[in-house]
All heavy atoms as TSV, in Angstrom:
chain	resi	resn	atom	element	x	y	z
A	1	MET	N	N	76.552	119.275	117.843
A	1	MET	CA	C	77.346	119.235	116.627
A	1	MET	C	C	78.866	119.366	116.957
A	1	MET	O	O	79.689	118.764	116.338
A	1	MET	CB	C	76.835	120.314	115.721
A	1	MET	CG	C	77.407	120.304	114.327
A	1	MET	SD	S	76.693	118.875	113.486
A	1	MET	CE	C	77.217	119.219	111.879
A	2	THR	N	N	79.187	120.219	117.981
A	2	THR	CA	C	80.611	120.404	118.293
A	2	THR	C	C	81.235	119.141	118.850
A	2	THR	O	O	82.330	118.892	118.655
A	2	THR	CB	C	80.812	121.531	119.239
A	2	THR	OG1	O	80.037	121.365	120.372
A	2	THR	CG2	C	80.434	122.878	118.563
A	3	ALA	N	N	80.334	118.333	119.594
A	3	ALA	CA	C	80.903	117.082	120.175
A	3	ALA	C	C	81.270	116.086	119.030
A	3	ALA	O	O	82.285	115.449	119.164
A	3	ALA	CB	C	79.874	116.498	121.134
A	4	LEU	N	N	80.364	116.111	117.977
A	4	LEU	CA	C	80.695	115.155	116.911
A	4	LEU	C	C	81.963	115.671	116.167
A	4	LEU	O	O	82.812	114.837	115.808
A	4	LEU	CB	C	79.521	115.205	115.877
A	4	LEU	CG	C	78.500	114.108	116.121
A	4	LEU	CD1	C	77.330	114.348	115.176
A	4	LEU	CD2	C	79.020	112.765	115.940
A	5	LYS	N	N	82.150	116.955	115.996
A	5	LYS	CA	C	83.312	117.459	115.296
A	5	LYS	C	C	84.564	117.157	116.137
A	5	LYS	O	O	85.550	116.745	115.570
A	5	LYS	CB	C	83.204	119.006	115.114
A	5	LYS	CG	C	84.301	119.469	114.259
A	5	LYS	CD	C	83.990	120.912	113.756
A	5	LYS	CE	C	85.245	121.340	112.981
A	5	LYS	NZ	N	84.926	122.248	111.919
A	6	ARG	N	N	84.429	117.329	117.404
A	6	ARG	CA	C	85.615	117.015	118.317
A	6	ARG	C	C	85.955	115.539	118.197
A	6	ARG	O	O	87.091	115.129	118.147
A	6	ARG	CB	C	85.340	117.430	119.749
A	6	ARG	CG	C	86.477	117.189	120.637
A	6	ARG	CD	C	86.245	117.533	122.060
A	6	ARG	NE	N	86.022	118.925	122.143
A	6	ARG	CZ	C	85.325	119.609	123.130
A	6	ARG	NH1	N	84.817	118.873	124.037
A	6	ARG	NH2	N	85.185	120.849	123.110
A	7	HIS	N	N	84.914	114.706	118.233
A	7	HIS	CA	C	85.054	113.277	118.152
A	7	HIS	C	C	85.731	112.873	116.779
A	7	HIS	O	O	86.647	112.084	116.759
A	7	HIS	CB	C	83.777	112.503	118.331
A	7	HIS	CG	C	83.837	111.023	118.172
A	7	HIS	ND1	N	84.538	110.256	119.097
A	7	HIS	CD2	C	83.395	110.199	117.175
A	7	HIS	CE1	C	84.490	108.964	118.678
A	7	HIS	NE2	N	83.806	108.921	117.586
A	8	GLY	N	N	85.329	113.558	115.721
A	8	GLY	CA	C	85.941	113.284	114.433
A	8	GLY	C	C	87.354	113.708	114.342
A	8	GLY	O	O	88.152	112.976	113.766
A	9	THR	N	N	87.767	114.739	114.931
A	9	THR	CA	C	89.149	115.146	114.953
A	9	THR	C	C	90.025	114.141	115.755
A	9	THR	O	O	91.149	113.871	115.462
A	9	THR	CB	C	89.363	116.580	115.448
A	9	THR	OG1	O	88.811	116.698	116.738
A	9	THR	CG2	C	88.747	117.565	114.506
A	10	PHE	N	N	89.446	113.646	116.809
A	10	PHE	CA	C	90.198	112.676	117.641
A	10	PHE	C	C	90.415	111.408	116.803
A	10	PHE	O	O	91.510	110.794	116.795
A	10	PHE	CB	C	89.519	112.321	118.923
A	10	PHE	CG	C	90.200	111.251	119.691
A	10	PHE	CD1	C	91.380	111.432	120.350
A	10	PHE	CD2	C	89.616	109.970	119.723
A	10	PHE	CE1	C	92.042	110.425	121.032
A	10	PHE	CE2	C	90.275	108.944	120.409
A	10	PHE	CZ	C	91.455	109.127	121.048
A	11	ILE	N	N	89.410	110.962	116.113
A	11	ILE	CA	C	89.485	109.748	115.302
A	11	ILE	C	C	90.426	110.010	114.167
A	11	ILE	O	O	91.305	109.092	113.880
A	11	ILE	CB	C	88.122	109.397	114.693
A	11	ILE	CG1	C	87.166	108.923	115.796
A	11	ILE	CG2	C	88.278	108.308	113.618
A	11	ILE	CD1	C	87.588	107.607	116.427
A	12	ASP	N	N	90.401	111.190	113.583
A	12	ASP	CA	C	91.449	111.550	112.493
A	12	ASP	C	C	92.865	111.443	113.042
A	12	ASP	O	O	93.779	110.910	112.455
A	12	ASP	CB	C	91.181	112.911	111.900
A	12	ASP	CG	C	89.934	112.973	111.103
A	12	ASP	OD1	O	89.359	111.906	110.779
A	12	ASP	OD2	O	89.372	114.065	110.878
A	13	PHE	N	N	93.004	112.028	114.242
A	13	PHE	CA	C	94.410	112.007	114.871
A	13	PHE	C	C	94.793	110.551	115.125
A	13	PHE	O	O	96.003	110.159	114.835
A	13	PHE	CB	C	94.388	112.912	116.168
A	13	PHE	CG	C	95.636	112.746	116.923
A	13	PHE	CD1	C	96.755	113.441	116.500
A	13	PHE	CD2	C	95.732	111.956	118.123
A	13	PHE	CE1	C	97.928	113.384	117.227
A	13	PHE	CE2	C	96.931	111.936	118.770
A	13	PHE	CZ	C	98.029	112.673	118.358
A	14	LEU	N	N	93.918	109.773	115.728
A	14	LEU	CA	C	94.220	108.335	116.067
A	14	LEU	C	C	94.616	107.600	114.783
A	14	LEU	O	O	95.551	106.833	114.781
A	14	LEU	CB	C	93.091	107.732	116.748
A	14	LEU	CG	C	93.197	106.230	117.105
A	14	LEU	CD1	C	94.315	106.086	118.171
A	14	LEU	CD2	C	91.961	105.685	117.596
A	15	VAL	N	N	93.861	107.839	113.724
A	15	VAL	CA	C	94.114	107.118	112.530
A	15	VAL	C	C	95.501	107.519	111.867
A	15	VAL	O	O	96.217	106.703	111.391
A	15	VAL	CB	C	92.915	107.368	111.428
A	15	VAL	CG1	C	93.293	106.905	110.012
A	15	VAL	CG2	C	91.706	106.649	111.883
A	16	ILE	N	N	95.835	108.808	111.922
A	16	ILE	CA	C	97.068	109.233	111.407
A	16	ILE	C	C	98.206	108.688	112.137
A	16	ILE	O	O	99.246	108.164	111.589
A	16	ILE	CB	C	97.105	110.774	111.380
A	16	ILE	CG1	C	96.133	111.362	110.314
A	16	ILE	CG2	C	98.500	111.282	111.126
A	16	ILE	CD1	C	95.894	112.842	110.369
A	17	VAL	N	N	98.079	108.628	113.466
A	17	VAL	CA	C	99.100	108.028	114.352
A	17	VAL	C	C	99.242	106.537	114.017
A	17	VAL	O	O	100.369	105.997	113.890
A	17	VAL	CB	C	98.797	108.257	115.782
A	17	VAL	CG1	C	99.692	107.396	116.733
A	17	VAL	CG2	C	98.952	109.707	116.153
A	18	MET	N	N	98.094	105.887	113.875
A	18	MET	CA	C	98.241	104.396	113.549
A	18	MET	C	C	98.778	104.158	112.119
A	18	MET	O	O	99.445	103.180	111.958
A	18	MET	CB	C	96.745	103.787	113.660
A	18	MET	CG	C	96.293	103.689	115.109
A	18	MET	SD	S	97.444	102.767	116.188
A	18	MET	CE	C	97.231	101.150	115.549
A	19	LEU	N	N	98.507	105.073	111.205
A	19	LEU	CA	C	99.042	104.976	109.879
A	19	LEU	C	C	100.607	105.057	109.938
A	19	LEU	O	O	101.310	104.394	109.155
A	19	LEU	CB	C	98.515	106.005	108.866
A	19	LEU	CG	C	97.096	105.709	108.410
A	19	LEU	CD1	C	96.522	106.953	107.667
A	19	LEU	CD2	C	97.044	104.483	107.473
A	20	LEU	N	N	101.101	105.922	110.820
A	20	LEU	CA	C	102.528	106.063	110.910
A	20	LEU	C	C	103.180	104.998	111.690
A	20	LEU	O	O	104.303	104.572	111.353
A	20	LEU	CB	C	102.837	107.455	111.577
A	20	LEU	CG	C	102.463	108.657	110.799
A	20	LEU	CD1	C	102.640	109.939	111.610
A	20	LEU	CD2	C	103.258	108.765	109.440
A	21	LEU	N	N	102.519	104.478	112.797
A	21	LEU	CA	C	103.137	103.452	113.606
A	21	LEU	C	C	102.895	102.042	113.234
A	21	LEU	O	O	103.765	101.164	113.271
A	21	LEU	CB	C	102.714	103.715	115.067
A	21	LEU	CG	C	103.084	105.027	115.675
A	21	LEU	CD1	C	102.590	105.135	117.139
A	21	LEU	CD2	C	104.575	105.217	115.707
A	22	ALA	N	N	101.664	101.756	112.879
A	22	ALA	CA	C	101.231	100.360	112.501
A	22	ALA	C	C	100.265	100.488	111.346
A	22	ALA	O	O	99.077	100.458	111.520
A	22	ALA	CB	C	100.665	99.660	113.665
A	23	TRP	N	N	100.818	100.645	110.121
A	23	TRP	CA	C	99.971	101.021	108.987
A	23	TRP	C	C	98.786	100.062	108.678
A	23	TRP	O	O	97.799	100.536	108.236
A	23	TRP	CB	C	100.794	101.431	107.775
A	23	TRP	CG	C	101.377	100.215	107.002
A	23	TRP	CD1	C	102.674	99.759	107.113
A	23	TRP	CD2	C	100.717	99.434	105.993
A	23	TRP	NE1	N	102.795	98.716	106.343
A	23	TRP	CE2	C	101.640	98.466	105.595
A	23	TRP	CE3	C	99.470	99.458	105.448
A	23	TRP	CZ2	C	101.378	97.567	104.666
A	23	TRP	CZ3	C	99.174	98.485	104.496
A	23	TRP	CH2	C	100.132	97.524	104.111
A	24	PRO	N	N	98.982	98.735	108.847
A	24	PRO	CA	C	97.795	97.872	108.523
A	24	PRO	C	C	96.650	98.143	109.350
A	24	PRO	O	O	95.492	98.273	108.904
A	24	PRO	CB	C	98.358	96.453	108.749
A	24	PRO	CG	C	99.866	96.554	108.687
A	24	PRO	CD	C	100.136	97.840	109.211
A	25	MET	N	N	96.790	98.426	110.657
A	25	MET	CA	C	95.707	98.791	111.532
A	25	MET	C	C	95.192	100.173	111.173
A	25	MET	O	O	93.975	100.420	111.232
A	25	MET	CB	C	96.128	98.684	112.979
A	25	MET	CG	C	95.021	98.935	113.987
A	25	MET	SD	S	93.667	97.898	113.696
A	25	MET	CE	C	93.627	97.025	115.186
A	26	GLY	N	N	96.040	101.095	110.854
A	26	GLY	CA	C	95.722	102.377	110.496
A	26	GLY	C	C	94.837	102.466	109.194
A	26	GLY	O	O	93.845	103.217	109.130
A	27	VAL	N	N	95.154	101.576	108.220
A	27	VAL	CA	C	94.339	101.466	107.060
A	27	VAL	C	C	92.958	101.005	107.345
A	27	VAL	O	O	91.931	101.495	106.888
A	27	VAL	CB	C	95.075	100.604	105.979
A	27	VAL	CG1	C	94.081	100.330	104.790
A	27	VAL	CG2	C	96.359	101.314	105.448
A	28	ILE	N	N	92.885	99.952	108.098
A	28	ILE	CA	C	91.581	99.439	108.521
A	28	ILE	C	C	90.736	100.473	109.285
A	28	ILE	O	O	89.561	100.691	109.018
A	28	ILE	CB	C	91.765	98.131	109.505
A	28	ILE	CG1	C	92.360	97.030	108.533
A	28	ILE	CG2	C	90.388	97.673	110.037
A	28	ILE	CD1	C	92.854	95.876	109.355
A	29	LEU	N	N	91.358	101.126	110.248
A	29	LEU	CA	C	90.682	102.187	110.938
A	29	LEU	C	C	90.256	103.366	110.051
A	29	LEU	O	O	89.139	103.923	110.229
A	29	LEU	CB	C	91.504	102.731	112.142
A	29	LEU	CG	C	91.771	101.860	113.247
A	29	LEU	CD1	C	92.780	102.451	114.257
A	29	LEU	CD2	C	90.492	101.490	113.955
A	30	MET	N	N	91.117	103.661	109.102
A	30	MET	CA	C	90.786	104.793	108.139
A	30	MET	C	C	89.591	104.426	107.339
A	30	MET	O	O	88.713	105.292	107.230
A	30	MET	CB	C	92.006	104.988	107.209
A	30	MET	CG	C	91.744	106.025	106.156
A	30	MET	SD	S	93.113	106.151	104.984
A	30	MET	CE	C	93.068	104.522	104.211
A	31	TRP	N	N	89.546	103.220	106.803
A	31	TRP	CA	C	88.361	102.839	105.955
A	31	TRP	C	C	87.098	102.716	106.794
A	31	TRP	O	O	85.988	102.947	106.261
A	31	TRP	CB	C	88.628	101.540	105.235
A	31	TRP	CG	C	89.452	101.791	104.008
A	31	TRP	CD1	C	90.789	101.578	103.853
A	31	TRP	CD2	C	89.013	102.194	102.729
A	31	TRP	NE1	N	91.221	101.906	102.594
A	31	TRP	CE2	C	90.096	102.279	101.828
A	31	TRP	CE3	C	87.712	102.500	102.214
A	31	TRP	CZ2	C	90.016	102.733	100.500
A	31	TRP	CZ3	C	87.640	102.922	100.909
A	31	TRP	CH2	C	88.813	103.007	100.139
A	32	ALA	N	N	87.197	102.355	108.047
A	32	ALA	CA	C	86.041	102.117	108.866
A	32	ALA	C	C	85.450	103.412	109.552
A	32	ALA	O	O	84.253	103.522	109.607
A	32	ALA	CB	C	86.319	101.103	109.941
A	33	TYR	N	N	86.315	104.287	109.949
A	33	TYR	CA	C	85.897	105.354	110.849
A	33	TYR	C	C	86.089	106.755	110.328
A	33	TYR	O	O	85.560	107.688	110.911
A	33	TYR	CB	C	86.539	105.253	112.196
A	33	TYR	CG	C	86.109	103.972	112.901
A	33	TYR	CD1	C	87.074	102.968	113.105
A	33	TYR	CD2	C	84.835	103.752	113.393
A	33	TYR	CE1	C	86.701	101.767	113.728
A	33	TYR	CE2	C	84.485	102.635	114.018
A	33	TYR	CZ	C	85.369	101.613	114.207
A	33	TYR	OH	O	85.049	100.405	114.869
A	34	THR	N	N	86.826	107.031	109.339
A	34	THR	CA	C	87.074	108.434	108.980
A	34	THR	C	C	86.035	108.925	107.895
A	34	THR	O	O	85.644	108.113	107.065
A	34	THR	CB	C	88.528	108.683	108.423
A	34	THR	OG1	O	88.697	107.868	107.298
A	34	THR	CG2	C	89.521	108.381	109.481
A	35	PRO	N	N	85.796	110.140	107.907
A	35	PRO	CA	C	84.814	110.720	106.946
A	35	PRO	C	C	85.554	111.221	105.629
A	35	PRO	O	O	85.033	111.989	104.906
A	35	PRO	CB	C	84.136	111.896	107.662
A	35	PRO	CG	C	85.269	112.320	108.532
A	35	PRO	CD	C	85.924	111.124	109.067
A	36	TRP	N	N	86.798	110.783	105.475
A	36	TRP	CA	C	87.565	111.256	104.329
A	36	TRP	C	C	86.915	110.720	103.008
A	36	TRP	O	O	86.306	109.723	102.992
A	36	TRP	CB	C	89.014	110.762	104.413
A	36	TRP	CG	C	89.691	111.196	105.721
A	36	TRP	CD1	C	89.301	112.160	106.566
A	36	TRP	CD2	C	90.898	110.674	106.210
A	36	TRP	NE1	N	90.176	112.255	107.557
A	36	TRP	CE2	C	91.183	111.348	107.447
A	36	TRP	CE3	C	91.746	109.672	105.883
A	36	TRP	CZ2	C	92.246	111.055	108.249
A	36	TRP	CZ3	C	92.836	109.382	106.628
A	36	TRP	CH2	C	93.104	110.123	107.854
A	37	SER	N	N	87.258	111.369	101.892
A	37	SER	CA	C	86.718	110.912	100.665
A	37	SER	C	C	87.319	109.568	100.228
A	37	SER	O	O	88.416	109.245	100.638
A	37	SER	CB	C	86.957	111.996	99.567
A	37	SER	OG	O	88.288	112.066	99.272
A	38	ARG	N	N	86.567	108.971	99.337
A	38	ARG	CA	C	87.030	107.626	98.869
A	38	ARG	C	C	88.383	107.750	98.182
A	38	ARG	O	O	89.253	106.874	98.290
A	38	ARG	CB	C	85.978	107.002	98.032
A	38	ARG	CG	C	86.340	105.627	97.524
A	38	ARG	CD	C	85.208	105.001	96.761
A	38	ARG	NE	N	85.095	103.711	97.333
A	38	ARG	CZ	C	84.046	102.977	97.441
A	38	ARG	NH1	N	82.888	103.471	96.868
A	38	ARG	NH2	N	83.953	101.820	97.927
A	39	SER	N	N	88.579	108.794	97.366
A	39	SER	CA	C	89.763	108.985	96.587
A	39	SER	C	C	91.036	109.119	97.520
A	39	SER	O	O	92.020	108.655	97.237
A	39	SER	CB	C	89.712	110.123	95.584
A	39	SER	OG	O	89.449	111.292	96.258
A	40	VAL	N	N	90.854	109.836	98.597
A	40	VAL	CA	C	91.969	110.054	99.613
A	40	VAL	C	C	92.290	108.714	100.217
A	40	VAL	O	O	93.426	108.347	100.334
A	40	VAL	CB	C	91.613	111.072	100.672
A	40	VAL	CG1	C	92.565	111.110	101.841
A	40	VAL	CG2	C	91.458	112.438	100.017
A	41	LYS	N	N	91.220	107.969	100.602
A	41	LYS	CA	C	91.551	106.598	101.189
A	41	LYS	C	C	92.174	105.665	100.189
A	41	LYS	O	O	93.155	104.930	100.626
A	41	LYS	CB	C	90.252	106.035	101.648
A	41	LYS	CG	C	89.573	106.745	102.795
A	41	LYS	CD	C	88.198	106.107	103.182
A	41	LYS	CE	C	87.543	106.821	104.269
A	41	LYS	NZ	N	86.271	106.238	104.655
A	42	ILE	N	N	91.782	105.654	99.013
A	42	ILE	CA	C	92.471	104.814	97.999
A	42	ILE	C	C	93.897	105.236	97.789
A	42	ILE	O	O	94.808	104.403	97.704
A	42	ILE	CB	C	91.653	104.883	96.668
A	42	ILE	CG1	C	90.292	104.147	96.862
A	42	ILE	CG2	C	92.422	104.249	95.473
A	42	ILE	CD1	C	89.393	104.238	95.693
A	43	ALA	N	N	94.169	106.577	97.680
A	43	ALA	CA	C	95.455	106.992	97.494
A	43	ALA	C	C	96.425	106.656	98.593
A	43	ALA	O	O	97.630	106.187	98.419
A	43	ALA	CB	C	95.514	108.596	97.321
A	44	ILE	N	N	95.993	106.813	99.861
A	44	ILE	CA	C	96.757	106.416	100.999
A	44	ILE	C	C	97.010	104.939	101.049
A	44	ILE	O	O	98.165	104.464	101.263
A	44	ILE	CB	C	96.114	106.922	102.289
A	44	ILE	CG1	C	96.147	108.395	102.390
A	44	ILE	CG2	C	96.750	106.273	103.573
A	44	ILE	CD1	C	95.335	108.989	103.534
A	45	THR	N	N	96.069	104.180	100.785
A	45	THR	CA	C	96.181	102.671	100.721
A	45	THR	C	C	97.180	102.252	99.700
A	45	THR	O	O	98.032	101.420	99.886
A	45	THR	CB	C	94.819	102.014	100.492
A	45	THR	OG1	O	93.862	102.481	101.530
A	45	THR	CG2	C	94.945	100.554	100.604
A	46	VAL	N	N	97.075	102.813	98.449
A	46	VAL	CA	C	97.980	102.459	97.395
A	46	VAL	C	C	99.401	102.842	97.714
A	46	VAL	O	O	100.361	102.084	97.431
A	46	VAL	CB	C	97.479	103.093	96.012
A	46	VAL	CG1	C	98.548	102.947	94.951
A	46	VAL	CG2	C	96.155	102.436	95.583
A	47	CYS	N	N	99.583	104.004	98.213
A	47	CYS	CA	C	100.960	104.529	98.552
A	47	CYS	C	C	101.578	103.595	99.620
A	47	CYS	O	O	102.723	103.236	99.471
A	47	CYS	CB	C	100.903	105.964	99.094
A	47	CYS	SG	S	100.607	107.157	97.787
A	48	LEU	N	N	100.868	103.262	100.634
A	48	LEU	CA	C	101.387	102.354	101.671
A	48	LEU	C	C	101.614	100.995	101.160
A	48	LEU	O	O	102.714	100.330	101.539
A	48	LEU	CB	C	100.458	102.336	102.864
A	48	LEU	CG	C	100.406	103.605	103.720
A	48	LEU	CD1	C	99.385	103.486	104.720
A	48	LEU	CD2	C	101.741	103.885	104.349
A	49	ALA	N	N	100.857	100.487	100.240
A	49	ALA	CA	C	101.016	99.192	99.706
A	49	ALA	C	C	102.297	99.207	98.777
A	49	ALA	O	O	103.110	98.267	98.842
A	49	ALA	CB	C	99.847	98.731	98.868
A	50	LEU	N	N	102.433	100.224	97.981
A	50	LEU	CA	C	103.644	100.289	97.130
A	50	LEU	C	C	104.908	100.461	97.989
A	50	LEU	O	O	105.928	99.849	97.593
A	50	LEU	CB	C	103.503	101.460	96.138
A	50	LEU	CG	C	102.506	101.322	95.018
A	50	LEU	CD1	C	102.407	102.624	94.211
A	50	LEU	CD2	C	103.025	100.191	94.073
A	51	LEU	N	N	104.833	101.246	98.984
A	51	LEU	CA	C	105.973	101.380	99.878
A	51	LEU	C	C	106.345	100.082	100.519
A	51	LEU	O	O	107.578	99.717	100.586
A	51	LEU	CB	C	105.703	102.386	100.975
A	51	LEU	CG	C	106.846	102.770	101.918
A	51	LEU	CD1	C	107.986	103.426	101.138
A	51	LEU	CD2	C	106.364	103.752	103.003
A	52	THR	N	N	105.430	99.262	100.873
A	52	THR	CA	C	105.678	97.946	101.479
A	52	THR	C	C	106.243	97.004	100.428
A	52	THR	O	O	107.197	96.359	100.731
A	52	THR	CB	C	104.359	97.354	102.043
A	52	THR	OG1	O	103.863	98.304	103.022
A	52	THR	CG2	C	104.635	95.986	102.667
A	53	ILE	N	N	105.773	96.978	99.235
A	53	ILE	CA	C	106.227	96.173	98.217
A	53	ILE	C	C	107.629	96.518	97.873
A	53	ILE	O	O	108.529	95.668	97.705
A	53	ILE	CB	C	105.340	96.225	96.968
A	53	ILE	CG1	C	104.023	95.545	97.248
A	53	ILE	CG2	C	105.990	95.589	95.718
A	53	ILE	CD1	C	102.925	95.761	96.245
A	54	LEU	N	N	107.932	97.821	97.722
A	54	LEU	CA	C	109.316	98.282	97.440
A	54	LEU	C	C	110.279	97.969	98.551
A	54	LEU	O	O	111.414	97.528	98.270
A	54	LEU	CB	C	109.378	99.738	97.145
A	54	LEU	CG	C	108.659	100.150	95.816
A	54	LEU	CD1	C	108.598	101.673	95.799
A	54	LEU	CD2	C	109.448	99.630	94.694
A	55	THR	N	N	109.848	98.068	99.818
A	55	THR	CA	C	110.707	97.707	100.927
A	55	THR	C	C	111.032	96.229	100.918
A	55	THR	O	O	112.180	95.893	101.141
A	55	THR	CB	C	110.083	98.105	102.269
A	55	THR	OG1	O	109.753	99.536	102.226
A	55	THR	CG2	C	110.890	97.855	103.416
A	56	VAL	N	N	110.015	95.326	100.769
A	56	VAL	CA	C	110.243	93.926	100.833
A	56	VAL	C	C	111.101	93.526	99.632
A	56	VAL	O	O	112.016	92.694	99.751
A	56	VAL	CB	C	108.882	93.209	100.792
A	56	VAL	CG1	C	109.087	91.720	100.522
A	56	VAL	CG2	C	108.120	93.395	102.083
A	57	ASN	N	N	110.842	94.116	98.466
A	57	ASN	CA	C	111.647	93.789	97.303
A	57	ASN	C	C	113.096	94.162	97.444
A	57	ASN	O	O	114.032	93.447	97.137
A	57	ASN	CB	C	111.095	94.507	96.088
A	57	ASN	CG	C	111.646	94.013	94.788
A	57	ASN	OD1	O	112.192	92.903	94.683
A	57	ASN	ND2	N	111.541	94.828	93.696
A	58	SER	N	N	113.353	95.363	98.055
A	58	SER	CA	C	114.763	95.775	98.228
A	58	SER	C	C	115.487	94.936	99.261
A	58	SER	O	O	116.676	94.619	99.134
A	58	SER	CB	C	114.807	97.197	98.616
A	58	SER	OG	O	114.259	97.487	99.922
A	59	VAL	N	N	114.778	94.510	100.328
A	59	VAL	CA	C	115.343	93.679	101.318
A	59	VAL	C	C	115.734	92.307	100.713
A	59	VAL	O	O	116.783	91.822	100.908
A	59	VAL	CB	C	114.431	93.537	102.534
A	59	VAL	CG1	C	114.830	92.388	103.442
A	59	VAL	CG2	C	114.293	94.797	103.329
A	60	CYS	N	N	114.802	91.735	99.921
A	60	CYS	CA	C	115.096	90.488	99.299
A	60	CYS	C	C	116.276	90.650	98.296
A	60	CYS	O	O	117.081	89.801	98.196
A	60	CYS	CB	C	113.771	89.966	98.565
A	60	CYS	SG	S	112.539	89.488	99.673
A	61	TYR	N	N	116.287	91.728	97.552
A	61	TYR	CA	C	117.354	91.920	96.569
A	61	TYR	C	C	118.742	92.034	97.245
A	61	TYR	O	O	119.681	91.347	96.826
A	61	TYR	CB	C	117.062	93.199	95.763
A	61	TYR	CG	C	118.200	93.575	94.815
A	61	TYR	CD1	C	118.385	92.901	93.656
A	61	TYR	CD2	C	119.132	94.626	95.168
A	61	TYR	CE1	C	119.384	93.247	92.767
A	61	TYR	CE2	C	120.129	94.931	94.293
A	61	TYR	CZ	C	120.279	94.271	93.091
A	61	TYR	OH	O	121.270	94.577	92.284
A	62	PHE	N	N	118.861	92.775	98.321
A	62	PHE	CA	C	120.107	92.845	98.992
A	62	PHE	C	C	120.523	91.683	99.758
A	62	PHE	O	O	121.734	91.480	100.050
A	62	PHE	CB	C	120.140	94.129	99.871
A	62	PHE	CG	C	120.194	95.422	99.062
A	62	PHE	CD1	C	119.190	96.333	99.114
A	62	PHE	CD2	C	121.258	95.657	98.287
A	62	PHE	CE1	C	119.265	97.524	98.380
A	62	PHE	CE2	C	121.324	96.863	97.531
A	62	PHE	CZ	C	120.321	97.751	97.566
A	63	ARG	N	N	119.583	90.813	100.149
A	63	ARG	CA	C	119.954	89.590	100.772
A	63	ARG	C	C	120.489	88.545	99.781
A	63	ARG	O	O	121.425	87.798	100.080
A	63	ARG	CB	C	118.735	88.917	101.475
A	63	ARG	CG	C	118.458	89.490	102.738
A	63	ARG	CD	C	117.410	88.683	103.411
A	63	ARG	NE	N	117.864	88.698	104.871
A	63	ARG	CZ	C	117.397	87.927	105.733
A	63	ARG	NH1	N	116.592	86.981	105.428
A	63	ARG	NH2	N	117.825	88.020	106.951
A	64	ILE	N	N	119.984	88.605	98.541
A	64	ILE	CA	C	120.399	87.648	97.521
A	64	ILE	C	C	121.655	88.102	96.816
A	64	ILE	O	O	122.454	87.254	96.411
A	64	ILE	CB	C	119.247	87.431	96.487
A	64	ILE	CG1	C	118.031	86.764	97.140
A	64	ILE	CG2	C	119.746	86.631	95.327
A	64	ILE	CD1	C	116.832	86.714	96.291
A	65	MET	N	N	121.791	89.400	96.743
A	65	MET	CA	C	122.973	89.969	96.078
A	65	MET	C	C	124.298	89.495	96.695
A	65	MET	O	O	124.513	89.544	97.912
A	65	MET	CB	C	122.880	91.453	96.170
A	65	MET	CG	C	123.858	92.195	95.173
A	65	MET	SD	S	123.512	93.914	95.130
A	65	MET	CE	C	124.742	94.554	96.188
A	66	PRO	N	N	125.171	88.952	95.906
A	66	PRO	CA	C	126.460	88.505	96.461
A	66	PRO	C	C	127.328	89.664	96.954
A	66	PRO	O	O	127.300	90.773	96.402
A	66	PRO	CB	C	127.158	87.769	95.282
A	66	PRO	CG	C	126.524	88.329	94.060
A	66	PRO	CD	C	125.131	88.815	94.474
A	67	SER	N	N	128.042	89.422	97.965
A	67	SER	CA	C	128.927	90.467	98.495
A	67	SER	C	C	130.312	90.469	97.928
A	67	SER	O	O	130.798	89.528	97.429
A	67	SER	CB	C	128.970	90.386	100.010
A	67	SER	OG	O	129.318	89.119	100.440
């Protein structure tokens, strides 16, 4: 049982690092391998999607905005 728990914490650590460095891969790993609740997974996915949409929107806005 302790080996499984240790393996789970390594997977959790890996997923958190991937969420910070390369979030699309982190989201896929999170949904596939973590034992987190479905509501936590949905909240993280929605937050990262909104952050991406806001970032792309602001980049497009400032590129179009006349100087």
